[in-house]
All heavy atoms as a GROMACS GRO file, in nm:
protein
  611
    1MET      N    1   0.085  -0.118   0.000
    1MET     CA    2   0.000   0.000   0.000
    1MET      C    3   0.090   0.124   0.000
    1MET      O    4   0.190   0.129   0.067
    1MET     CB    5  -0.089   0.001   0.123
    1MET     CG    6  -0.181  -0.121   0.137
    1MET     SD    7  -0.312  -0.126   0.017
    1MET     CE    8  -0.425  -0.011   0.086
    2ARG      N    9   0.043   0.225  -0.073
    2ARG     CA   10   0.121   0.347  -0.088
    2ARG      C   11   0.035   0.467  -0.052
    2ARG      O   12  -0.079   0.479  -0.097
    2ARG     CB   13   0.169   0.358  -0.232
    2ARG     CG   14   0.268   0.468  -0.254
    2ARG     CD   15   0.333   0.455  -0.389
    2ARG     NE   16   0.428   0.563  -0.406
    2ARG     CZ   17   0.469   0.605  -0.523
    2ARG    NH1   18   0.424   0.549  -0.633
    2ARG    NH2   19   0.555   0.704  -0.531
    3ALA      N   20   0.091   0.558   0.030
    3ALA     CA   21   0.017   0.676   0.076
    3ALA      C   22   0.096   0.803   0.048
    3ALA      O   23   0.219   0.803   0.050
    3ALA     CB   24  -0.012   0.666   0.225
    4LEU      N   25   0.022   0.910   0.027
    4LEU     CA   26   0.079   1.043   0.017
    4LEU      C   27   0.031   1.124   0.136
    4LEU      O   28  -0.090   1.134   0.161
    4LEU     CB   29   0.035   1.111  -0.113
    4LEU     CG   30   0.075   1.258  -0.131
    4LEU    CD1   31   0.226   1.273  -0.133
    4LEU    CD2   32   0.013   1.316  -0.258
    5VAL      N   33   0.125   1.180   0.211
    5VAL     CA   34   0.093   1.269   0.322
    5VAL      C   35   0.124   1.411   0.276
    5VAL      O   36   0.238   1.440   0.238
    5VAL     CB   37   0.175   1.233   0.448
    5VAL    CG1   38   0.153   1.337   0.558
    5VAL    CG2   39   0.140   1.094   0.498
    6VAL      N   40   0.023   1.497   0.279
    6VAL     CA   41   0.041   1.636   0.237
    6VAL      C   42   0.022   1.723   0.361
    6VAL      O   43  -0.090   1.742   0.408
    6VAL     CB   44  -0.060   1.675   0.126
    6VAL    CG1   45  -0.031   1.817   0.079
    6VAL    CG2   46  -0.056   1.576   0.012
    7GLU      N   47   0.132   1.775   0.412
    7GLU     CA   48   0.131   1.850   0.538
    7GLU      C   49   0.252   1.942   0.541
    7GLU      O   50   0.364   1.895   0.516
    7GLU     CB   51   0.134   1.753   0.656
    7GLU     CG   52   0.151   1.816   0.792
    7GLU     CD   53   0.041   1.915   0.827
    7GLU    OE1   54  -0.076   1.876   0.832
    7GLU    OE2   55   0.076   2.033   0.849
    8ASP      N   56   0.230   2.070   0.570
    8ASP     CA   57   0.340   2.166   0.574
    8ASP      C   58   0.407   2.176   0.710
    8ASP      O   59   0.516   2.230   0.721
    8ASP     CB   60   0.296   2.303   0.524
    8ASP     CG   61   0.187   2.364   0.609
    8ASP    OD1   62   0.095   2.290   0.652
    8ASP    OD2   63   0.191   2.486   0.634
    9GLU      N   64   0.345   2.124   0.814
    9GLU     CA   65   0.407   2.122   0.947
    9GLU      C   66   0.498   1.999   0.954
    9GLU      O   67   0.450   1.885   0.956
    9GLU     CB   68   0.301   2.116   1.057
    9GLU     CG   69   0.214   2.239   1.066
    9GLU     CD   70   0.290   2.360   1.119
    9GLU    OE1   71   0.387   2.343   1.196
    9GLU    OE2   72   0.252   2.472   1.080
   10THR      N   73   0.627   2.023   0.958
   10THR     CA   74   0.726   1.916   0.947
   10THR      C   75   0.706   1.806   1.051
   10THR      O   76   0.709   1.688   1.018
   10THR     CB   77   0.868   1.974   0.958
   10THR    OG1   78   0.883   2.075   0.860
   10THR    CG2   79   0.973   1.867   0.937
   11LEU      N   80   0.686   1.842   1.177
   11LEU     CA   81   0.672   1.743   1.283
   11LEU      C   82   0.550   1.654   1.261
   11LEU      O   83   0.557   1.532   1.275
   11LEU     CB   84   0.665   1.810   1.419
   11LEU     CG   85   0.662   1.718   1.541
   11LEU    CD1   86   0.785   1.628   1.544
   11LEU    CD2   87   0.652   1.798   1.669
   12ILE      N   88   0.438   1.715   1.223
   12ILE     CA   89   0.316   1.637   1.198
   12ILE      C   90   0.338   1.543   1.080
   12ILE      O   91   0.302   1.426   1.085
   12ILE     CB   92   0.196   1.730   1.172
   12ILE    CG1   93   0.163   1.809   1.299
   12ILE    CG2   94   0.075   1.650   1.125
   12ILE    CD1   95   0.060   1.918   1.279
   13ALA      N   96   0.398   1.594   0.972
   13ALA     CA   97   0.424   1.511   0.855
   13ALA      C   98   0.515   1.394   0.888
   13ALA      O   99   0.490   1.280   0.847
   13ALA     CB  100   0.485   1.596   0.744
   14GLU      N  101   0.620   1.420   0.966
   14GLU     CA  102   0.714   1.314   1.004
   14GLU      C  103   0.646   1.207   1.088
   14GLU      O  104   0.662   1.087   1.064
   14GLU     CB  105   0.832   1.372   1.080
   14GLU     CG  106   0.929   1.449   0.994
   14GLU     CD  107   1.038   1.516   1.075
   14GLU    OE1  108   1.039   1.506   1.201
   14GLU    OE2  109   1.126   1.580   1.012
   15ARG      N  110   0.570   1.250   1.188
   15ARG     CA  111   0.504   1.153   1.276
   15ARG      C  112   0.397   1.072   1.204
   15ARG      O  113   0.386   0.951   1.224
   15ARG     CB  114   0.446   1.223   1.398
   15ARG     CG  115   0.555   1.271   1.491
   15ARG     CD  116   0.501   1.319   1.620
   15ARG     NE  117   0.612   1.355   1.708
   15ARG     CZ  118   0.597   1.420   1.820
   15ARG    NH1  119   0.476   1.456   1.861
   15ARG    NH2  120   0.701   1.450   1.895
   16LEU      N  121   0.320   1.136   1.121
   16LEU     CA  122   0.217   1.065   1.046
   16LEU      C  123   0.281   0.969   0.946
   16LEU      O  124   0.240   0.853   0.935
   16LEU     CB  125   0.127   1.166   0.974
   16LEU     CG  126   0.007   1.110   0.901
   16LEU    CD1  127  -0.079   1.021   0.992
   16LEU    CD2  128  -0.078   1.223   0.846
   17GLY      N  129   0.383   1.014   0.877
   17GLY     CA  130   0.455   0.928   0.784
   17GLY      C  131   0.518   0.809   0.853
   17GLY      O  132   0.512   0.696   0.802
   18GLN      N  133   0.576   0.831   0.970
   18GLN     CA  134   0.638   0.724   1.047
   18GLN      C  135   0.532   0.622   1.091
   18GLN      O  136   0.554   0.502   1.081
   18GLN     CB  137   0.711   0.780   1.168
   18GLN     CG  138   0.779   0.673   1.252
   18GLN     CD  139   0.850   0.732   1.373
   18GLN    OE1  140   0.834   0.849   1.406
   18GLN    NE2  141   0.928   0.650   1.440
   19ALA      N  142   0.420   0.669   1.140
   19ALA     CA  143   0.314   0.578   1.184
   19ALA      C  144   0.262   0.494   1.068
   19ALA      O  145   0.240   0.373   1.083
   19ALA     CB  146   0.199   0.657   1.247
   20LEU      N  147   0.244   0.555   0.953
   20LEU     CA  148   0.199   0.479   0.836
   20LEU      C  149   0.305   0.379   0.791
   20LEU      O  150   0.273   0.265   0.756
   20LEU     CB  151   0.164   0.574   0.721
   20LEU     CG  152   0.035   0.654   0.739
   20LEU    CD1  153   0.027   0.765   0.635
   20LEU    CD2  154  -0.086   0.563   0.730
   21ALA      N  155   0.431   0.420   0.794
   21ALA     CA  156   0.540   0.329   0.755
   21ALA      C  157   0.547   0.210   0.850
   21ALA      O  158   0.566   0.096   0.806
   21ALA     CB  159   0.672   0.404   0.752
   22GLU      N  160   0.530   0.234   0.978
   22GLU     CA  161   0.531   0.125   1.076
   22GLU      C  162   0.415   0.029   1.055
   22GLU      O  163   0.424  -0.088   1.091
   22GLU     CB  164   0.529   0.181   1.219
   22GLU     CG  165   0.660   0.246   1.259
   22GLU     CD  166   0.654   0.316   1.393
   22GLU    OE1  167   0.549   0.311   1.461
   22GLU    OE2  168   0.756   0.378   1.431
   23ALA      N  169   0.307   0.079   0.995
   23ALA     CA  170   0.191  -0.005   0.965
   23ALA      C  171   0.206  -0.075   0.829
   23ALA      O  172   0.114  -0.144   0.786
   23ALA     CB  173   0.064   0.079   0.967
   24GLY      N  174   0.320  -0.056   0.764
   24GLY     CA  175   0.347  -0.127   0.641
   24GLY      C  176   0.324  -0.048   0.513
   24GLY      O  177   0.332  -0.105   0.404
   25TRP      N  178   0.295   0.080   0.524
   25TRP     CA  179   0.271   0.163   0.406
   25TRP      C  180   0.402   0.220   0.352
   25TRP      O  181   0.492   0.252   0.429
   25TRP     CB  182   0.180   0.280   0.441
   25TRP     CG  183   0.039   0.243   0.470
   25TRP    CD1  184  -0.009   0.180   0.581
   25TRP    CD2  185  -0.074   0.266   0.386
   25TRP    NE1  186  -0.144   0.163   0.571
   25TRP    CE2  187  -0.187   0.215   0.453
   25TRP    CE3  188  -0.090   0.326   0.262
   25TRP    CZ2  189  -0.315   0.222   0.398
   25TRP    CZ3  190  -0.218   0.332   0.208
   25TRP    CH2  191  -0.328   0.280   0.276
   26ALA      N  192   0.411   0.236   0.221
   26ALA     CA  193   0.517   0.316   0.160
   26ALA      C  194   0.462   0.458   0.157
   26ALA      O  195   0.350   0.480   0.112
   26ALA     CB  196   0.545   0.267   0.019
   27VAL      N  197   0.540   0.555   0.205
   27VAL     CA  198   0.489   0.690   0.225
   27VAL      C  199   0.574   0.793   0.151
   27VAL      O  200   0.696   0.792   0.161
   27VAL     CB  201   0.486   0.726   0.376
   27VAL    CG1  202   0.432   0.866   0.397
   27VAL    CG2  203   0.405   0.624   0.454
   28ASP      N  204   0.505   0.881   0.079
   28ASP     CA  205   0.567   1.001   0.022
   28ASP      C  206   0.508   1.119   0.097
   28ASP      O  207   0.392   1.114   0.141
   28ASP     CB  208   0.536   1.015  -0.126
   28ASP     CG  209   0.602   0.907  -0.212
   28ASP    OD1  210   0.708   0.856  -0.172
   28ASP    OD2  211   0.546   0.874  -0.318
   29VAL      N  212   0.587   1.226   0.110
   29VAL     CA  213   0.541   1.346   0.180
   29VAL      C  214   0.557   1.467   0.090
   29VAL      O  215   0.662   1.483   0.026
   29VAL     CB  216   0.620   1.367   0.312
   29VAL    CG1  217   0.578   1.497   0.380
   29VAL    CG2  218   0.601   1.249   0.406
   30ALA      N  219   0.455   1.550   0.085
   30ALA     CA  220   0.460   1.677   0.013
   30ALA      C  221   0.432   1.788   0.113
   30ALA      O  222   0.343   1.775   0.197
   30ALA     CB  223   0.358   1.680  -0.100
   31ALA      N  224   0.507   1.899   0.103
   31ALA     CA  225   0.494   2.007   0.199
   31ALA      C  226   0.417   2.127   0.147
   31ALA      O  227   0.394   2.222   0.220
   31ALA     CB  228   0.633   2.052   0.246
   32ASP      N  229   0.378   2.126   0.020
   32ASP     CA  230   0.299   2.236  -0.034
   32ASP      C  231   0.201   2.183  -0.138
   32ASP      O  232   0.213   2.070  -0.186
   32ASP     CB  233   0.388   2.348  -0.090
   32ASP     CG  234   0.466   2.306  -0.213
   32ASP    OD1  235   0.403   2.276  -0.318
   32ASP    OD2  236   0.590   2.304  -0.207
   33GLY      N  237   0.104   2.267  -0.173
   33GLY     CA  238  -0.002   2.224  -0.263
   33GLY      C  239   0.043   2.194  -0.404
   33GLY      O  240  -0.010   2.103  -0.468
   34GLU      N  241   0.139   2.268  -0.455
   34GLU     CA  242   0.186   2.243  -0.592
   34GLU      C  243   0.254   2.108  -0.602
   34GLU      O  244   0.231   2.033  -0.698
   34GLU     CB  245   0.277   2.356  -0.638
   34GLU     CG  246   0.203   2.485  -0.665
   34GLU     CD  247   0.292   2.597  -0.712
   34GLU    OE1  248   0.414   2.577  -0.723
   34GLU    OE2  249   0.238   2.706  -0.739
   35GLU      N  250   0.339   2.076  -0.505
   35GLU     CA  251   0.406   1.945  -0.504
   35GLU      C  252   0.302   1.834  -0.488
   35GLU      O  253   0.311   1.730  -0.554
   35GLU     CB  254   0.509   1.940  -0.392
   35GLU     CG  255   0.584   1.809  -0.385
   35GLU     CD  256   0.683   1.802  -0.270
   35GLU    OE1  257   0.677   1.885  -0.177
   35GLU    OE2  258   0.768   1.711  -0.274
   36ALA      N  259   0.204   1.856  -0.401
   36ALA     CA  260   0.099   1.757  -0.379
   36ALA      C  261   0.020   1.731  -0.507
   36ALA      O  262  -0.006   1.615  -0.542
   36ALA     CB  263   0.005   1.804  -0.269
   37GLN      N  264  -0.017   1.838  -0.576
   37GLN     CA  265  -0.092   1.821  -0.700
   37GLN      C  266  -0.012   1.738  -0.799
   37GLN      O  267  -0.064   1.645  -0.860
   37GLN     CB  268  -0.128   1.956  -0.761
   37GLN     CG  269  -0.207   1.940  -0.890
   37GLN     CD  270  -0.239   2.071  -0.957
   37GLN    OE1  271  -0.226   2.177  -0.898
   37GLN    NE2  272  -0.280   2.063  -1.082
   38PHE      N  273   0.115   1.771  -0.816
   38PHE     CA  274   0.201   1.698  -0.910
   38PHE      C  275   0.210   1.551  -0.873
   38PHE      O  276   0.189   1.463  -0.957
   38PHE     CB  277   0.340   1.761  -0.914
   38PHE     CG  278   0.437   1.683  -0.997
   38PHE    CD1  279   0.433   1.691  -1.136
   38PHE    CD2  280   0.531   1.600  -0.938
   38PHE    CE1  281   0.520   1.616  -1.213
   38PHE    CE2  282   0.620   1.526  -1.015
   38PHE     CZ  283   0.615   1.534  -1.153
   39LEU      N  284   0.241   1.522  -0.746
   39LEU     CA  285   0.255   1.382  -0.704
   39LEU      C  286   0.124   1.306  -0.720
   39LEU      O  287   0.123   1.191  -0.766
   39LEU     CB  288   0.304   1.374  -0.560
   39LEU     CG  289   0.450   1.414  -0.537
   39LEU    CD1  290   0.483   1.418  -0.388
   39LEU    CD2  291   0.543   1.319  -0.610
   40GLY      N  292   0.014   1.369  -0.682
   40GLY     CA  293  -0.116   1.303  -0.692
   40GLY      C  294  -0.156   1.272  -0.835
   40GLY      O  295  -0.229   1.176  -0.860
   41GLU      N  296  -0.107   1.351  -0.929
   41GLU     CA  297  -0.140   1.331  -1.070
   41GLU      C  298  -0.042   1.237  -1.140
   41GLU      O  299  -0.074   1.187  -1.248
   41GLU     CB  300  -0.145   1.465  -1.143
   41GLU     CG  301  -0.262   1.550  -1.100
   41GLU     CD  302  -0.264   1.687  -1.166
   41GLU    OE1  303  -0.166   1.724  -1.235
   41GLU    OE2  304  -0.364   1.758  -1.149
   42THR      N  305   0.076   1.214  -1.083
   42THR     CA  306   0.177   1.136  -1.154
   42THR      C  307   0.213   1.004  -1.085
   42THR      O  308   0.279   0.921  -1.147
   42THR     CB  309   0.306   1.218  -1.172
   42THR    OG1  310   0.358   1.256  -1.044
   42THR    CG2  311   0.280   1.341  -1.257
   43GLU      N  312   0.172   0.986  -0.961
   43GLU     CA  313   0.206   0.864  -0.887
   43GLU      C  314   0.079   0.792  -0.845
   43GLU      O  315  -0.020   0.856  -0.810
   43GLU     CB  316   0.289   0.899  -0.763
   43GLU     CG  317   0.421   0.968  -0.794
   43GLU     CD  318   0.519   0.879  -0.869
   43GLU    OE1  319   0.518   0.756  -0.849
   43GLU    OE2  320   0.596   0.934  -0.949
   44PRO      N  321   0.082   0.660  -0.842
   44PRO     CA  322  -0.037   0.583  -0.799
   44PRO      C  323  -0.040   0.566  -0.647
   44PRO      O  324   0.045   0.499  -0.590
   44PRO     CB  325  -0.017   0.449  -0.869
   44PRO     CG  326   0.132   0.433  -0.877
   44PRO     CD  327   0.188   0.573  -0.894
   45TYR      N  328  -0.136   0.628  -0.581
   45TYR     CA  329  -0.151   0.616  -0.436
   45TYR      C  330  -0.279   0.540  -0.402
   45TYR      O  331  -0.378   0.550  -0.473
   45TYR     CB  332  -0.154   0.754  -0.370
   45TYR     CG  333  -0.023   0.826  -0.380
   45TYR    CD1  334  -0.004   0.930  -0.470
   45TYR    CD2  335   0.085   0.788  -0.302
   45TYR    CE1  336   0.118   0.994  -0.482
   45TYR    CE2  337   0.208   0.852  -0.312
   45TYR     CZ  338   0.224   0.955  -0.402
   45TYR     OH  339   0.346   1.017  -0.414
   46ASP      N  340  -0.273   0.467  -0.292
   46ASP     CA  341  -0.391   0.397  -0.242
   46ASP      C  342  -0.472   0.487  -0.150
   46ASP      O  343  -0.592   0.465  -0.131
   46ASP     CB  344  -0.349   0.270  -0.168
   46ASP     CG  345  -0.279   0.172  -0.262
   46ASP    OD1  346  -0.346   0.122  -0.354
   46ASP    OD2  347  -0.158   0.149  -0.244
   47ALA      N  348  -0.406   0.586  -0.089
   47ALA     CA  349  -0.473   0.679   0.002
   47ALA      C  350  -0.389   0.806   0.012
   47ALA      O  351  -0.267   0.803  -0.004
   47ALA     CB  352  -0.491   0.618   0.140
   48ILE      N  353  -0.458   0.917   0.040
   48ILE     CA  354  -0.391   1.046   0.058
   48ILE      C  355  -0.443   1.111   0.184
   48ILE      O  356  -0.564   1.114   0.208
   48ILE     CB  357  -0.418   1.138  -0.063
   48ILE    CG1  358  -0.363   1.077  -0.192
   48ILE    CG2  359  -0.357   1.277  -0.039
   48ILE    CD1  360  -0.401   1.150  -0.318
   49VAL      N  361  -0.351   1.162   0.267
   49VAL     CA  362  -0.386   1.242   0.383
   49VAL      C  363  -0.353   1.386   0.344
   49VAL      O  364  -0.238   1.417   0.314
   49VAL     CB  365  -0.308   1.200   0.509
   49VAL    CG1  366  -0.344   1.288   0.627
   49VAL    CG2  367  -0.332   1.053   0.540
   50LEU      N  368  -0.454   1.473   0.343
   50LEU     CA  369  -0.439   1.607   0.287
   50LEU      C  370  -0.475   1.716   0.388
   50LEU      O  371  -0.588   1.722   0.436
   50LEU     CB  372  -0.531   1.620   0.164
   50LEU     CG  373  -0.535   1.753   0.092
   50LEU    CD1  374  -0.400   1.786   0.030
   50LEU    CD2  375  -0.644   1.750  -0.015
   51ASP      N  376  -0.378   1.801   0.416
   51ASP     CA  377  -0.402   1.921   0.497
   51ASP      C  378  -0.466   2.026   0.407
   51ASP      O  379  -0.434   2.034   0.288
   51ASP     CB  380  -0.269   1.971   0.553
   51ASP     CG  381  -0.282   2.093   0.643
   51ASP    OD1  382  -0.394   2.117   0.694
   51ASP    OD2  383  -0.181   2.162   0.664
   52LEU      N  384  -0.556   2.107   0.460
   52LEU     CA  385  -0.619   2.212   0.380
   52LEU      C  386  -0.537   2.340   0.377
   52LEU      O  387  -0.534   2.410   0.278
   52LEU     CB  388  -0.760   2.241   0.431
   52LEU     CG  389  -0.862   2.128   0.416
   52LEU    CD1  390  -0.999   2.175   0.463
   52LEU    CD2  391  -0.868   2.076   0.274
   53GLY      N  392  -0.471   2.372   0.487
   53GLY     CA  393  -0.394   2.496   0.497
   53GLY      C  394  -0.251   2.475   0.451
   53GLY      O  395  -0.162   2.451   0.532
   54LEU      N  396  -0.229   2.485   0.321
   54LEU     CA  397  -0.097   2.460   0.263
   54LEU      C  398  -0.044   2.586   0.195
   54LEU      O  399  -0.121   2.667   0.144
   54LEU     CB  400  -0.107   2.351   0.156
   54LEU     CG  401  -0.149   2.213   0.202
   54LEU    CD1  402  -0.178   2.125   0.081
   54LEU    CD2  403  -0.040   2.151   0.288
   55PRO      N  404   0.089   2.599   0.188
   55PRO     CA  405   0.146   2.708   0.109
   55PRO      C  406   0.136   2.677  -0.041
   55PRO      O  407   0.122   2.562  -0.081
   55PRO     CB  408   0.293   2.712   0.154
   55PRO     CG  409   0.321   2.581   0.216
   55PRO     CD  410   0.190   2.524   0.262
   56ARG      N  411   0.145   2.780  -0.122
   56ARG     CA  412   0.149   2.777  -0.268
   56ARG      C  413   0.015   2.743  -0.332
   56ARG      O  414  -0.020   2.800  -0.434
   56ARG     CB  415   0.259   2.685  -0.319
   56ARG     CG  416   0.396   2.726  -0.265
   56ARG     CD  417   0.503   2.640  -0.314
   56ARG     NE  418   0.562   2.707  -0.431
   56ARG     CZ  419   0.654   2.653  -0.504
   56ARG    NH1  420   0.696   2.532  -0.480
   56ARG    NH2  421   0.706   2.719  -0.605
   57LEU      N  422  -0.059   2.647  -0.278
   57LEU     CA  423  -0.191   2.610  -0.330
   57LEU      C  424  -0.263   2.537  -0.217
   57LEU      O  425  -0.210   2.440  -0.163
   57LEU     CB  426  -0.175   2.518  -0.452
   57LEU     CG  427  -0.301   2.475  -0.524
   57LEU    CD1  428  -0.372   2.597  -0.586
   57LEU    CD2  429  -0.268   2.376  -0.635
   58ASP      N  430  -0.382   2.586  -0.179
   58ASP     CA  431  -0.451   2.526  -0.064
   58ASP      C  432  -0.501   2.386  -0.096
   58ASP      O  433  -0.520   2.348  -0.212
   58ASP     CB  434  -0.566   2.615  -0.018
   58ASP     CG  435  -0.678   2.620  -0.118
   58ASP    OD1  436  -0.670   2.702  -0.212
   58ASP    OD2  437  -0.773   2.541  -0.103
   59GLY      N  438  -0.520   2.307   0.008
   59GLY     CA  439  -0.558   2.167  -0.006
   59GLY      C  440  -0.690   2.145  -0.077
   59GLY      O  441  -0.704   2.049  -0.154
   60LEU      N  442  -0.788   2.230  -0.053
   60LEU     CA  443  -0.917   2.214  -0.119
   60LEU      C  444  -0.903   2.234  -0.270
   60LEU      O  445  -0.963   2.161  -0.349
   60LEU     CB  446  -1.019   2.311  -0.060
   60LEU     CG  447  -1.164   2.286  -0.096
   60LEU    CD1  448  -1.207   2.143  -0.063
   60LEU    CD2  449  -1.253   2.385  -0.024
   61SER      N  450  -0.821   2.329  -0.312
   61SER     CA  451  -0.796   2.349  -0.455
   61SER      C  452  -0.725   2.229  -0.516
   61SER      O  453  -0.756   2.187  -0.627
   61SER     CB  454  -0.712   2.475  -0.478
   61SER     OG  455  -0.784   2.590  -0.439
   62VAL      N  456  -0.630   2.174  -0.442
   62VAL     CA  457  -0.561   2.053  -0.488
   62VAL      C  458  -0.661   1.940  -0.508
   62VAL      O  459  -0.663   1.874  -0.613
   62VAL     CB  460  -0.451   2.010  -0.389
   62VAL    CG1  461  -0.392   1.875  -0.427
   62VAL    CG2  462  -0.342   2.115  -0.381
   63LEU      N  463  -0.746   1.919  -0.410
   63LEU     CA  464  -0.846   1.811  -0.418
   63LEU      C  465  -0.941   1.834  -0.536
   63LEU      O  466  -0.971   1.739  -0.610
   63LEU     CB  467  -0.924   1.801  -0.287
   63LEU     CG  468  -1.029   1.691  -0.279
   63LEU    CD1  469  -0.970   1.554  -0.308
   63LEU    CD2  470  -1.095   1.693  -0.142
   64ARG      N  471  -0.984   1.956  -0.556
   64ARG     CA  472  -1.072   1.986  -0.670
   64ARG      C  473  -1.004   1.955  -0.802
   64ARG      O  474  -1.064   1.899  -0.894
   64ARG     CB  475  -1.115   2.132  -0.665
   64ARG     CG  476  -1.219   2.161  -0.561
   64ARG     CD  477  -1.264   2.306  -0.568
   64ARG     NE  478  -1.365   2.331  -0.468
   64ARG     CZ  479  -1.365   2.435  -0.386
   64ARG    NH1  480  -1.269   2.527  -0.394
   64ARG    NH2  481  -1.461   2.452  -0.297
   65ARG      N  482  -0.877   1.990  -0.813
   65ARG     CA  483  -0.803   1.963  -0.937
   65ARG      C  484  -0.785   1.813  -0.959
   65ARG      O  485  -0.796   1.766  -1.073
   65ARG     CB  486  -0.668   2.034  -0.934
   65ARG     CG  487  -0.683   2.184  -0.945
   65ARG     CD  488  -0.551   2.255  -0.936
   65ARG     NE  489  -0.570   2.399  -0.937
   65ARG     CZ  490  -0.471   2.486  -0.951
   65ARG    NH1  491  -0.346   2.445  -0.964
   65ARG    NH2  492  -0.496   2.616  -0.952
   66TRP      N  493  -0.758   1.738  -0.851
   66TRP     CA  494  -0.746   1.593  -0.866
   66TRP      C  495  -0.877   1.534  -0.916
   66TRP      O  496  -0.879   1.452  -1.006
   66TRP     CB  497  -0.709   1.527  -0.734
   66TRP     CG  498  -0.566   1.542  -0.692
   66TRP    CD1  499  -0.458   1.566  -0.770
   66TRP    CD2  500  -0.517   1.533  -0.559
   66TRP    NE1  501  -0.344   1.571  -0.694
   66TRP    CE2  502  -0.377   1.552  -0.564
   66TRP    CE3  503  -0.577   1.512  -0.436
   66TRP    CZ2  504  -0.297   1.547  -0.451
   66TRP    CZ3  505  -0.496   1.507  -0.322
   66TRP    CH2  506  -0.358   1.525  -0.330
   67ARG      N  507  -0.986   1.575  -0.855
   67ARG     CA  508  -1.117   1.521  -0.893
   67ARG      C  509  -1.151   1.560  -1.037
   67ARG      O  510  -1.204   1.479  -1.113
   67ARG     CB  511  -1.226   1.566  -0.795
   67ARG     CG  512  -1.207   1.510  -0.653
   67ARG     CD  513  -1.200   1.359  -0.652
   67ARG     NE  514  -1.203   1.306  -0.517
   67ARG     CZ  515  -1.110   1.227  -0.466
   67ARG    NH1  516  -1.006   1.189  -0.538
   67ARG    NH2  517  -1.121   1.181  -0.342
   68ALA      N  518  -1.122   1.682  -1.077
   68ALA     CA  519  -1.148   1.726  -1.214
   68ALA      C  520  -1.065   1.647  -1.314
   68ALA      O  521  -1.108   1.626  -1.428
   68ALA     CB  522  -1.118   1.876  -1.228
   69ALA      N  523  -0.948   1.600  -1.271
   69ALA     CA  524  -0.860   1.519  -1.357
   69ALA      C  525  -0.899   1.372  -1.354
   69ALA      O  526  -0.832   1.289  -1.417
   69ALA     CB  527  -0.715   1.537  -1.314
   70GLY      N  528  -1.002   1.338  -1.278
   70GLY     CA  529  -1.048   1.199  -1.272
   70GLY      C  530  -0.975   1.113  -1.171
   70GLY      O  531  -0.989   0.990  -1.173
   71ILE      N  532  -0.900   1.174  -1.083
   71ILE     CA  533  -0.828   1.099  -0.980
   71ILE      C  534  -0.923   1.074  -0.864
   71ILE      O  535  -0.968   1.167  -0.798
   71ILE     CB  536  -0.701   1.175  -0.935
   71ILE    CG1  537  -0.607   1.190  -1.054
   71ILE    CG2  538  -0.634   1.104  -0.818
   71ILE    CD1  539  -0.500   1.292  -1.036
   72ALA      N  540  -0.952   0.947  -0.840
   72ALA     CA  541  -1.053   0.909  -0.740
   72ALA      C  542  -0.992   0.846  -0.615
   72ALA      O  543  -1.062   0.780  -0.538
   72ALA     CB  544  -1.155   0.814  -0.803
   73THR      N  545  -0.863   0.864  -0.593
   73THR     CA  546  -0.796   0.811  -0.475
   73THR      C  547  -0.867   0.859  -0.348
   73THR      O  548  -0.898   0.978  -0.339
   73THR     CB  549  -0.649   0.857  -0.473
   73THR    OG1  550  -0.586   0.820  -0.595
   73THR    CG2  551  -0.575   0.796  -0.355
   74PRO      N  552  -0.892   0.770  -0.252
   74PRO     CA  553  -0.953   0.815  -0.126
   74PRO      C  554  -0.863   0.919  -0.057
   74PRO      O  555  -0.742   0.903  -0.050
   74PRO     CB  556  -0.961   0.687  -0.042
   74PRO     CG  557  -0.957   0.576  -0.140
   74PRO     CD  558  -0.871   0.626  -0.255
   75VAL      N  559  -0.928   1.025  -0.005
   75VAL     CA  560  -0.856   1.134   0.061
   75VAL      C  561  -0.912   1.155   0.201
   75VAL      O  562  -1.034   1.172   0.218
   75VAL     CB  563  -0.868   1.265  -0.020
   75VAL    CG1  564  -0.805   1.381   0.055
   75VAL    CG2  565  -0.804   1.248  -0.157
   76LEU      N  566  -0.824   1.157   0.299
   76LEU     CA  567  -0.859   1.191   0.436
   76LEU      C  568  -0.811   1.335   0.458
   76LEU      O  569  -0.692   1.364   0.444
   76LEU     CB  570  -0.790   1.097   0.535
   76LEU     CG  571  -0.808   1.129   0.683
   76LEU    CD1  572  -0.953   1.110   0.722
   76LEU    CD2  573  -0.718   1.041   0.766
   77VAL      N  574  -0.905   1.424   0.489
   77VAL     CA  575  -0.870   1.565   0.508
   77VAL      C  576  -0.827   1.585   0.653
   77VAL      O  577  -0.898   1.548   0.747
   77VAL     CB  578  -0.989   1.656   0.473
   77VAL    CG1  579  -0.959   1.800   0.509
   77VAL    CG2  580  -1.022   1.644   0.325
   78LEU      N  581  -0.710   1.646   0.669
   78LEU     CA  582  -0.651   1.675   0.799
   78LEU      C  583  -0.638   1.826   0.809
   78LEU      O  584  -0.570   1.886   0.726
   78LEU     CB  585  -0.514   1.608   0.808
   78LEU     CG  586  -0.429   1.638   0.930
   78LEU    CD1  587  -0.491   1.569   1.053
   78LEU    CD2  588  -0.288   1.587   0.910
   79THR      N  589  -0.705   1.887   0.907
   79THR     CA  590  -0.699   2.032   0.916
   79THR      C  591  -0.720   2.080   1.060
   79THR      O  592  -0.781   2.009   1.140
   79THR     CB  593  -0.802   2.097   0.822
   79THR    OG1  594  -0.784   2.238   0.825
   79THR    CG2  595  -0.944   2.062   0.863
   80ALA      N  596  -0.668   2.198   1.089
   80ALA     CA  597  -0.688   2.259   1.220
   80ALA      C  598  -0.806   2.356   1.217
   80ALA      O  599  -0.833   2.422   1.316
   80ALA     CB  600  -0.561   2.332   1.262
   81ARG      N  601  -0.875   2.367   1.106
   81ARG     CA  602  -0.988   2.461   1.094
   81ARG      C  603  -1.103   2.422   1.183
   81ARG      O  604  -1.135   2.312   1.202
   81ARG     CB  605  -1.036   2.468   0.950
   81ARG     CG  606  -0.940   2.536   0.860
   81ARG     CD  607  -1.001   2.548   0.722
   81ARG     NE  608  -0.898   2.591   0.629
   81ARG     CZ  609  -0.921   2.611   0.502
   81ARG    NH1  610  -1.040   2.591   0.451
   81ARG    NH2  611  -0.825   2.650   0.422
   0.00000   0.00000   0.00000
């Protein structure tokens, strides 16, 4: 299983990535919306954990672009809002 963690807070991204890796997932991490959009469109993920408050491009815009491109990967939204 492969997951993408999209989180700009380094500590949160590291801990979440580590927990997923310990559970047997291969994990990629993106720290901003532009990188997340690119990875989500070019790599096959089984699940994505997506923060909404991201630099460069907000998480909701990223999700909208993925859906418009036909990417139906399950997304868990992670936010402090």
